[in-house]
C-alpha distance (Angstrom), angle and dihedral (degrees) to the residues before:
residue distance angle dihedral
M1 . . .
I2 3.80 . .
E3 3.79 133.8 .
E4 3.79 113.6 -96.0
G5 3.80 127.2 169.2
G6 3.80 98.8 -31.0
G7 3.79 94.9 -38.7
L8 3.80 141.5 59.4
R9 3.79 124.8 -92.0
E10 3.80 113.9 -148.7
E11 3.79 121.7 -154.3
R12 3.78 135.9 172.4
L13 3.81 113.9 -133.0
A14 3.79 113.3 -165.4
Q15 3.80 137.1 145.4
G16 3.80 93.6 -12.1
R17 3.81 93.2 -48.4
R18 3.79 129.5 116.6
E19 3.79 117.3 -157.9
R20 3.78 122.1 -178.5
L21 3.80 109.4 -134.8
G22 3.79 99.4 -177.5
R23 3.76 145.4 -83.5
V24 3.80 130.7 -74.7
E25 3.81 114.5 -146.6
R26 3.80 100.1 167.0
A27 3.78 130.9 18.3
A28 3.79 140.7 146.0
Y29 3.81 90.0 -112.7
F30 3.80 99.6 61.5
G31 3.78 139.6 36.7
A32 3.81 144.5 151.9
E33 3.78 126.6 -71.1
G34 3.82 113.3 -127.2
L35 3.80 120.4 -106.7
G36 3.78 126.0 -130.7
F37 3.81 122.9 -126.2
F38 3.82 96.3 -94.9
A39 3.78 93.4 45.1
K40 3.80 89.3 54.7
L41 3.82 91.0 44.6
F42 3.79 91.8 56.7
G43 3.77 95.8 44.9
G44 3.79 99.4 -99.1
K45 3.79 118.4 169.7
P46 3.81 124.9 -134.7
R47 3.81 113.2 -100.0
L48 3.76 121.3 -131.6
R49 3.78 118.1 -112.1
A50 3.78 127.1 -173.8
K51 3.79 117.4 -121.3
L52 3.77 101.1 -146.2
P53 3.82 112.2 -136.5
F54 3.82 90.6 -141.3
D55 3.80 137.2 50.6
E56 3.82 128.2 -144.8
A57 3.81 90.2 -79.6
G58 3.82 93.6 49.0
A59 3.81 95.7 -107.9
D60 3.82 122.4 157.6
V61 3.82 95.7 -108.9
L62 3.84 96.2 170.2
G63 3.80 94.7 49.2
L64 3.81 92.5 -120.4
V65 3.80 95.6 148.1
T66 3.77 96.7 77.6
Q67 3.76 126.9 176.2
A68 3.81 112.0 -82.8
P69 3.81 134.5 160.7
A70 3.79 115.8 -88.9
Y71 3.80 118.8 -94.4
R72 3.82 106.5 -110.6
G73 3.80 99.1 -178.1
V74 3.81 95.6 -92.2
A75 3.83 125.5 120.0
E76 3.81 97.0 -124.0
G77 3.81 99.5 154.6
E78 3.83 95.8 -129.5
V79 3.81 131.4 99.7
R80 3.79 111.9 -77.2
H81 3.81 136.2 -179.8
A82 3.80 125.3 -129.9
S83 3.80 134.5 176.0
G84 3.79 131.2 -164.3
L85 3.78 147.2 104.8
V86 3.82 123.3 -55.6
R87 3.82 114.9 -108.5
P88 3.86 112.7 172.8
L89 3.80 111.4 -141.4
A90 3.79 95.0 -143.1
P91 3.83 132.1 28.5
R92 3.78 119.1 -106.0
E93 3.78 125.0 -160.5
N94 3.80 112.3 -24.1
G95 3.78 109.7 -76.5
D96 3.82 93.9 7.1
E97 3.81 109.8 132.6
V98 3.81 96.0 173.6
A99 3.81 114.8 115.4
V100 3.83 96.6 178.5
R101 3.83 132.0 20.0
D102 3.82 117.0 -174.0
F103 3.83 116.1 -172.8
W104 3.82 123.6 -173.2
L105 3.78 135.4 -167.3
V106 3.79 104.2 -168.3
G107 3.80 97.9 -151.4
D108 3.81 152.5 -15.1
P109 2.97 80.9 68.4
V110 3.79 117.9 6.7
L111 3.79 103.1 -135.9
R112 3.77 131.9 173.2
L113 3.82 128.2 -175.8
V114 3.79 120.1 -171.8
D115 3.80 119.2 -173.1
A116 3.79 113.7 -176.4
V117 3.76 151.1 148.4
H118 3.77 125.2 -148.2
F119 3.79 112.6 -103.1
G120 3.76 143.8 -168.4
I121 3.79 127.4 -115.0
E122 3.77 112.5 -130.5
S123 3.79 105.6 -149.0
E124 3.77 138.6 99.9
L125 3.84 86.3 -53.5
D126 3.80 106.0 87.7
G127 3.80 116.5 -155.8
A128 3.82 98.5 11.0
A129 3.80 122.2 136.6
V130 3.80 141.6 -171.7
A131 3.81 115.9 -128.3
F132 3.79 131.9 161.8
A133 3.80 138.2 -168.0
Q134 3.82 92.6 -167.8
S135 3.80 124.0 47.3
P136 3.81 108.6 -87.9
L137 3.80 122.1 -130.6
V138 3.81 108.9 -113.6
I139 3.80 124.4 -156.5
A140 3.81 115.1 -163.8
R141 3.80 141.5 116.8
P142 3.85 106.3 -62.9
E143 3.79 132.5 -135.4
A144 3.83 122.9 -151.3
R145 3.80 113.2 -122.1
T146 3.81 138.0 154.5
L147 3.78 119.2 -116.0
G148 3.81 90.1 -114.3
E149 3.80 91.3 53.2
H150 3.78 90.8 47.5
L151 3.79 93.9 53.1
L152 3.81 89.0 57.8
R153 3.82 87.4 64.5
L154 3.82 95.3 53.5
P155 3.81 125.7 93.9
E156 3.79 110.6 -93.7
E157 3.80 93.8 -118.0
L158 3.81 90.2 61.4
V159 3.80 98.8 45.3
A160 3.81 93.7 69.1
S161 3.80 90.7 52.4
V162 3.81 91.7 48.9
R163 3.81 91.0 48.8
A164 3.80 90.4 51.6
A165 3.80 89.5 52.3
V166 3.84 101.7 43.5
G167 3.81 107.6 8.8
H168 3.83 120.8 -154.8
A169 3.81 100.3 -61.3
F170 3.82 96.1 103.0
D171 3.83 100.5 39.7
T172 3.81 94.3 114.6
R173 3.80 95.1 47.2
E174 3.78 112.0 111.4
G175 3.76 118.4 -131.9
F176 3.78 139.5 159.1
V177 3.77 130.8 -98.5
V178 3.78 131.1 -163.7
E179 3.80 123.5 -168.7
V180 3.79 139.1 -162.4
R181 3.80 113.4 -151.5
E182 3.77 135.7 -162.9
G183 3.80 111.9 -87.0
E184 3.81 95.6 19.0
P185 3.81 120.0 129.7
L186 3.79 115.4 -118.9
D187 3.78 146.3 165.9
V188 3.80 121.0 -128.9
L189 3.80 131.8 -164.5
G190 3.80 113.4 -163.1
V191 3.78 147.5 124.2
P192 3.85 117.4 -87.9
A193 3.79 119.4 -129.8
K194 3.79 139.6 158.6
V195 3.79 117.0 -100.8
D196 3.82 91.5 -120.9
D197 3.82 89.8 55.5
V198 3.80 95.4 53.5
V199 3.81 105.1 30.3
R200 3.81 91.0 103.4
R201 3.80 93.7 46.0
F202 3.80 98.9 46.5
D203 3.78 125.4 54.7
L204 3.79 94.9 -124.7
R205 3.79 97.6 173.9
G206 3.80 114.8 120.1
R207 3.79 119.8 -141.0
T208 3.78 93.4 -118.0
T209 3.79 104.0 0.5
S210 3.79 130.9 48.7
Y211 3.80 113.6 -111.8
R212 3.81 90.1 -128.6
E213 3.81 91.1 48.4
A214 3.80 94.7 55.6
S215 3.80 112.8 137.3
R216 3.81 90.6 -109.9
P217 3.82 113.9 47.7
V218 3.79 112.0 -112.3
S219 3.79 117.0 -148.8
L220 3.81 103.0 152.7
V221 3.78 131.2 51.0
L222 3.79 130.7 -163.8
G223 3.79 103.0 -152.0
D224 3.80 145.9 136.3
E225 3.77 139.9 -88.4
P226 3.82 133.4 -143.2
G227 3.80 105.6 -70.4
L228 3.81 92.8 9.4
R229 3.80 113.0 91.6
M230 3.81 122.5 -162.2
V231 3.82 118.9 -115.0
I232 3.83 121.5 -147.7
R233 3.81 121.9 -172.7
A234 3.80 120.9 -170.6
R235 3.81 114.2 -145.1
């Protein structure tokens, strides 16, 4: 996500491809910064600022984790809540246990980079997975990091795509990153669906292992829908 004309443009960067997903005009996680008297007098325009969904302790400051019925392993088509341990479905770089990285620059410009793999939820629900077509909103304890430092943590195949999208101009800007790691407990809000119903919408290919060839068969997905973004809270 990157600031564009008073809103946020969202793109998917993968395997040398750039795909525009849409545009966000209004959302709980961003808003305008107020203008002073002289700025208004000379025709200044409000500048976008991100409203981070987490505080320094990792609390849900925007109230995104709302009450929802528990996910019972049925594709009901309405928002459901699930809890469990993170189990990535395909390995990433050797030794990398991170399933989701979510990096934010809060303003000038607002910029958000989400690097993720789909993952399973280890709980009483056998064979259920988390997958998303839009970048999920992640709530966890943040770490301060510059954009340049963050790019050093990304897989090489993604760095070139990010550079093509944003260049080097913001490398020294400090932002915040939250991560979801293998084995961590979490809560997820999403929309249940069957794998066959969403295989065309989600990119379900693993980096080294086919989604359908995962060691534990996956038949149900907790995901998102157009206009309805998934929320993930690390515990």
